[in-house]
C-alpha positions as CSV (number, residue, x, y, z in Angstrom):
1,X,73.8,30.6,101.5
2,X,73.6,34.4,101.4
3,X,76.7,36.2,100.1
4,X,77.2,39.8,101.0
5,X,79.2,41.6,98.4
6,X,80.5,45.0,99.3
7,X,81.6,47.3,96.5
8,X,83.6,50.4,97.0
9,X,84.0,53.1,94.4
10,X,86.8,55.7,94.4
11,X,85.9,59.1,93.2
12,X,88.7,60.8,91.4
13,X,89.8,64.0,93.1
14,X,90.4,66.9,90.7
15,X,93.1,69.2,91.9
16,X,92.0,72.8,92.2
17,X,94.1,75.2,90.0
18,X,95.9,77.7,92.2
19,X,95.1,81.3,91.3
20,X,96.5,84.7,92.2
21,X,94.2,87.7,91.7
22,X,95.9,91.1,91.0
23,X,94.3,94.5,91.5
24,X,92.2,95.6,88.5
25,X,93.3,98.6,86.4
26,X,90.7,101.4,86.5
27,X,90.3,102.3,82.8
28,X,87.0,104.0,83.4
29,X,86.5,107.8,83.6
30,X,85.5,107.4,87.3
31,X,88.4,108.7,89.4
32,X,86.8,109.5,92.7
33,X,88.1,106.4,94.5
34,X,91.4,106.3,92.5
35,X,93.3,103.0,92.8
36,X,90.8,101.8,95.5
37,X,88.3,101.0,92.8
38,X,90.7,98.4,91.3
39,X,91.4,97.0,94.8
40,X,87.6,96.7,95.5
41,X,87.1,94.8,92.3
42,X,89.9,92.4,93.1
43,X,88.7,91.8,96.6
44,X,85.2,91.0,95.4
45,X,86.4,88.7,92.7
46,X,88.5,86.7,95.3
47,X,85.5,86.3,97.5
48,X,83.2,85.2,94.6
49,X,85.9,82.9,93.1
50,X,86.6,81.2,96.4
51,X,82.9,80.5,96.9
52,X,82.7,78.5,93.6
53,X,85.0,75.8,95.1
54,X,86.6,75.4,91.7
55,X,89.9,77.2,92.4
56,X,92.4,77.5,95.2
57,X,92.7,81.3,95.6
58,X,95.9,82.8,97.1
59,X,95.3,85.2,100.0
60,X,95.5,88.8,98.9
61,X,97.8,89.7,101.8
62,X,100.3,86.9,100.8
63,X,100.2,88.2,97.2
64,X,100.8,91.8,98.3
65,X,103.8,90.7,100.4
66,X,105.4,88.9,97.5
67,X,104.8,91.8,95.1
68,X,106.3,94.3,97.5
69,X,109.3,92.1,98.2
70,X,110.0,91.5,94.5
71,X,109.3,95.2,93.5
72,X,106.5,94.0,91.2
73,X,103.5,96.1,90.4
74,X,100.1,95.1,91.9
75,X,98.0,96.2,88.9
76,X,96.6,94.1,86.1
77,X,99.3,94.9,83.6
78,X,101.4,91.8,83.7
79,X,103.9,90.5,81.0
80,X,104.9,86.9,80.6
81,X,108.1,87.3,82.6
82,X,106.3,88.9,85.6
83,X,103.5,86.3,85.5
84,X,106.1,83.5,85.5
85,X,107.9,85.1,88.5
86,X,104.8,85.5,90.5
87,X,103.7,82.0,89.7
88,X,107.0,80.5,90.8
89,X,107.1,82.5,94.1
90,X,103.5,81.7,95.0
91,X,103.1,78.3,93.5
92,X,100.3,79.7,91.3
93,X,99.4,78.1,88.0
94,X,97.2,81.0,86.9
95,X,97.1,84.8,87.4
96,X,93.9,86.6,87.1
97,X,94.2,90.2,85.9
98,X,91.5,92.6,85.0
99,X,90.3,96.1,84.2
100,X,87.3,98.2,84.9
101,X,86.3,99.6,81.5
102,X,83.2,101.4,82.6
103,X,82.0,102.7,86.0
104,X,79.5,105.4,86.7
105,X,77.1,106.5,89.4
106,X,74.0,108.5,88.5
107,X,72.1,110.1,91.4
108,X,68.5,111.5,91.4
109,X,66.8,113.0,94.3
110,X,63.7,114.9,95.2
111,X,61.7,116.0,98.2
112,X,58.9,118.0,99.8
113,X,59.6,120.3,102.7
114,X,61.7,118.4,105.3
115,X,61.3,115.0,103.7
116,X,63.5,113.9,100.7
117,X,64.4,110.7,98.8
118,X,67.3,109.8,96.5
119,X,68.2,106.9,94.2
120,X,71.7,106.3,93.0
121,X,72.3,103.9,90.2
122,X,75.8,102.4,89.6
123,X,76.8,100.8,86.3
124,X,80.0,98.8,85.7
125,X,81.7,96.7,83.1
126,X,84.8,94.6,83.9
127,X,87.1,92.6,81.7
128,X,89.3,89.7,83.1
129,X,92.0,87.5,81.7
130,X,93.5,84.3,83.1
131,X,97.2,84.0,82.4
132,X,99.1,80.7,82.5
133,X,102.2,81.4,84.6
134,X,104.3,78.8,82.9
135,X,103.7,79.9,79.3
136,X,102.5,83.5,79.7
137,X,99.5,82.5,77.5
138,X,96.1,84.1,78.0
139,X,93.9,81.1,78.5
140,X,90.6,82.8,79.1
141,X,89.1,86.3,78.6
142,X,85.7,87.2,79.8
143,X,83.7,90.4,80.5
144,X,80.8,91.1,82.8
145,X,78.3,93.9,83.1
146,X,76.3,94.9,86.2
147,X,74.0,97.5,87.7
148,X,73.3,98.3,91.4
149,X,70.7,100.7,92.9
150,X,71.2,102.5,96.2
151,X,68.4,104.2,98.0
152,X,68.6,107.0,100.5
153,X,66.8,110.0,101.9
154,X,66.7,112.7,104.6
155,X,64.4,114.1,107.1
156,X,65.2,117.6,108.3
157,X,68.9,117.7,109.0
158,X,69.2,113.9,109.3
159,X,70.7,112.3,106.2
160,X,70.0,108.5,105.5
161,X,71.8,108.4,102.2
162,X,74.6,105.8,101.7
163,X,78.0,107.3,101.6
164,X,80.1,106.0,98.6
165,X,83.2,104.5,100.2
166,X,85.4,101.5,99.2
167,X,82.8,99.2,100.6
168,X,80.1,100.7,98.4
169,X,82.4,100.5,95.4
170,X,82.8,96.8,96.0
171,X,79.0,96.4,96.4
172,X,78.4,98.4,93.2
173,X,80.9,96.2,91.3
174,X,79.4,92.9,92.6
175,X,76.9,92.2,89.8
176,X,79.5,92.5,87.1
177,X,82.0,90.4,89.1
178,X,79.4,87.7,89.7
179,X,78.7,87.4,86.0
180,X,82.5,87.1,85.2
181,X,83.1,84.5,88.0
182,X,80.1,82.4,86.8
183,X,81.6,82.2,83.3
184,X,85.1,81.4,84.7
185,X,83.8,78.7,87.0
186,X,81.9,77.1,84.1
187,X,85.2,76.5,82.3
188,X,87.3,75.4,85.4
189,X,87.7,71.9,83.9
190,X,90.0,73.4,81.3
191,X,92.6,74.1,83.9
192,X,92.4,70.8,85.9
193,X,95.4,69.3,84.1
194,X,97.8,72.2,84.6
195,X,101.0,71.0,86.1
196,X,101.5,72.2,89.7
197,X,104.0,75.0,90.3
198,X,106.2,74.5,93.4
199,X,107.5,77.7,94.9
200,X,111.1,77.7,96.1
201,X,111.6,76.9,99.7
202,X,113.2,79.4,102.1
203,X,115.1,79.2,105.3
204,X,112.8,80.9,107.9
205,X,114.7,80.4,111.1
206,X,117.4,78.6,113.1
207,X,118.0,77.2,116.5
208,X,120.9,75.3,118.2
209,X,122.7,74.6,114.9
210,X,119.6,73.6,113.0
211,X,117.8,75.6,110.3
212,X,114.1,75.6,109.4
213,X,112.6,75.7,106.0
214,X,109.0,76.5,105.1
215,X,108.2,73.3,103.2
216,X,107.4,69.9,104.8
217,X,104.9,67.1,104.3
218,X,102.8,69.5,102.2
219,X,105.5,69.4,99.6
220,X,106.5,65.8,100.0
221,X,109.9,66.7,101.6
222,X,111.8,63.5,102.8
223,X,114.3,62.9,105.6
224,X,117.8,62.8,104.1
225,X,116.9,65.1,101.2
226,X,119.6,67.7,100.4
227,X,119.3,71.3,99.3
228,X,121.6,73.9,97.9
229,X,121.5,77.2,99.8
230,X,121.3,80.2,97.5
231,X,121.7,83.8,98.5
232,X,121.1,87.0,96.6
233,X,124.4,88.8,96.1
234,X,123.2,91.5,93.6
235,X,120.2,92.9,91.7
236,X,119.9,94.2,88.2
237,X,117.3,97.1,87.9
238,X,116.0,99.1,85.0
239,X,115.9,102.9,84.8
240,X,112.7,103.0,86.9
241,X,114.2,101.0,89.7
242,X,112.3,97.8,88.8
243,X,114.2,94.6,89.6
244,X,114.9,92.7,86.3
245,X,116.9,89.9,87.8
246,X,118.6,88.8,91.0
247,X,122.0,87.3,91.0
248,X,122.3,84.3,93.3
249,X,125.3,82.3,94.5
250,X,125.4,79.0,96.3
251,X,126.7,79.5,99.9
252,X,126.0,76.2,101.5
253,X,124.4,72.8,101.6
254,X,121.8,71.5,104.0
255,X,120.2,68.1,104.8
256,X,116.7,67.4,106.1
257,X,116.7,65.6,109.5
258,X,113.0,66.0,110.4
259,X,109.8,66.7,108.4
260,X,106.8,68.4,109.9
261,X,103.5,69.2,108.3
262,X,104.5,72.6,106.7
263,X,108.2,72.9,107.5
264,X,111.4,70.9,107.9
265,X,114.4,70.9,110.2
266,X,117.8,70.7,108.6
267,X,121.5,70.6,109.4
268,X,124.1,72.5,107.6
269,X,126.4,70.0,105.7
270,X,128.6,72.6,104.0
271,X,129.1,76.4,104.0
272,X,126.4,78.4,105.8
273,X,122.7,79.1,105.8
274,X,120.8,82.1,107.1
275,X,117.2,83.2,107.4
276,X,115.9,84.6,104.1
277,X,118.2,82.3,102.0
278,X,116.5,80.3,99.2
279,X,117.0,76.5,99.1
280,X,116.9,74.4,96.0
281,X,116.6,70.6,96.0
282,X,119.5,68.6,94.5
C-alpha cells in the first residue's frame, strides 16, 4: 500500500521596519542648488532603499504633509523629541537623516574650430544615520562616496552639454547613495524586532450622523471598540514659532459600528466629534 505524505512548511514572515527619510543637510561648499541638493539626495535614497525590499519606506509627500502640519523642520537635524513625534504621527519605527559632507563638479573642455567636447566629473560624500523613534537612539551610522562623469559637447552654436539641474544632482549623488543603501540593507535584520509604532487615528469625515476614522482592518479595529475624541485647544510655541506641545482636551466618545479595509464608521456616544479630531482607543 502506497502512502502519500504531504508536508507543508511555513516560512516566517519578517516584518519590514517602517522608515521615514528626511531631507539631507547640505554641509558641502557647493551652494549652486541650495536646499534642492538635500532634497535630491533624500529622493534618491528613498528610491534605492525601496528597491532593496528590506524596509517599508514612507512616501515623501506624506512625510512633507505631516512636517508642515506639525511645524517640524524637513532637514536632517532631528532631536529625540522630534524623532518621537514624527514616528508616532507616521507609524515609523526609524527615521533616516543625513548630510552631504562633500560635493563638487569639475569641468574640462576643449575643441577645434566649430567642434568641442567637455567632461564634467562630480564627486560626493554622504553621511546617514538611522534613529530609533521610540528611544531617540542612533542605531546605525554609515557613509558613502561616489563619482559620476558627464560628457557633452558642441558643434557650432549647438550645445549638447548636460545642464546641471536637480535631476543631474540626483544622478551625481547616486553612486554615493547606492553605497550607503547597500550597507544599510546588509544590516536590516538588526531592526526586524522593533516594536511597531501605531499612529493616532483621526476623524476624516462624517455623514448622516456617522463619523469616519482613517484606521480599519489594517490596524485591527473591531466593531464595538470605543475611542476618546481629542481636540487641540491650544499650542505652546518657542520664540521662533516652533510648536513645542499641543494641549488637547477630550470632547467626545465614539463607538465603531462598521470596519472597512483602511477606515471605520463610528457613532457618537457622548459629546461631539468633528473632522480633524484625534481619536484614542480606550
